[in-house]
N, C-alpha and C positions, 0 to 999 in steps of 0.2 A: 763755848766761843760766842763772842758776840757778833752780831751780824752787821756788815759794813751798810748802813742805810745809804751812804754816800754814793757806794758803788750801785746799789739797787735803784737809786734815783737816776744816776746816770743811764742806765740801761733802759729803764723806763721813758725818760726823755727821748732817748735815741729811737727806741720802738715807736713812739707817738709820732716824731717828726718825719720818720723814714717810711712809715707803712702807709700806704694810700687809705683814705677814709677812716683812719682810726682818731677818734677825738680824745682819747683819755685812756689811762692804764693805772693800775693800782696793785701794789703787793699788800696783802692783807692777812693778817694771823686767823686762824680758824676760831678763835674768840671773838673777833671782830675789831681788832686793834690795827691801826695801818702801821705798816713798816715804811712804806714809801709809795708816792703817787705822783702822776702828771695828769692832773684833770682839769677841766676847763674851769675858769674862775668863778663861775657861778655854782660849782658844787662844794660840798663840804666834805672834806677828806674823812672826818670821823662819821659823818651820817652815811657815806658811801661805804665805809668798812663795815658799819653796823648792818646794813642791808646786805652786803655781801655775805657776811656770816650767816643772817637769816635764810638767804638763798641757799647757802651751802648745807645748814642744817636740814632744811625741808628737802633738799636734792637727796642728801644722804638717806633720810627717812624713806623717801619714795622708792629709791634703788633697793633698800632692804625689803619693804613692805611688798614691793612687786617683783621681787626676786630678780632684780637687774644686777645686783653685785654692787661692788665698791664705786663711788662716785669718780668720775674722771673728768666731765666737763658738765656745765650747766648752761644751757643757752636759751636765750629770751629774745624773741624777735618781736618788736614792735613796729608800728607805721612809720617810725622815725628813724630806725636802726636796730642794731644788736648789742646785747649785754652778753658777755661770755665770760665765764668764771670756769677756770680750769685749775686742777689739783697741782701743786708744786710742792710735793713732799707731804709729810704728815701735819706740819705745823702751819702751812701757808697755802694761800691760793692767789692766783693771778687773774685779775679782772681787766678786760678789755671792753671798751666802749667803741662802736663803730657806727658810721651813719647808714643810712639805706641803701647807699651805692655801693657799699664794700662787696666785694666778690670774695664769697665765703671759702671757696678753695684755697686762694691765696692768702686770705687771713688766717686761716688754720696753719698753713704752713709757716707763716712769719710767727705764730704763737708758738708752735713747735720750736722755732728756732730761738725765740727769746727765753722760753723755758730753760733751754740747755744752759744758758748764760746764768739765769736766775737761780736754777738749782745748785749750781757750783758756789754761789755766795751765800745761800742759806743753809747749806750742808755743812 
């Protein structure tokens, strides 16, 4: 079954527009290929996808090597904001870019809600 990238894009655009302090979002395959994105104009979708796959690969390796189990979420906190990579099935990950003002609890709740819709489309 083919993935409806138009629906994915709509969900991502809606997520970015209604979630406070979110600057961008993307759905990426575990191989680093973009499925859909809603990113700031200065960001290259293919580059972001490739970096997301690298983060995923490293996170999975850390989970295995340190006995933490399968990767559920990778969280990078910088002085300008957050990059959160969340598993979305076996073949895709959901990347969210939020600014430093984002409230982490609210952001995680909104990510969880968006994942429900995204999983329906990619499964």
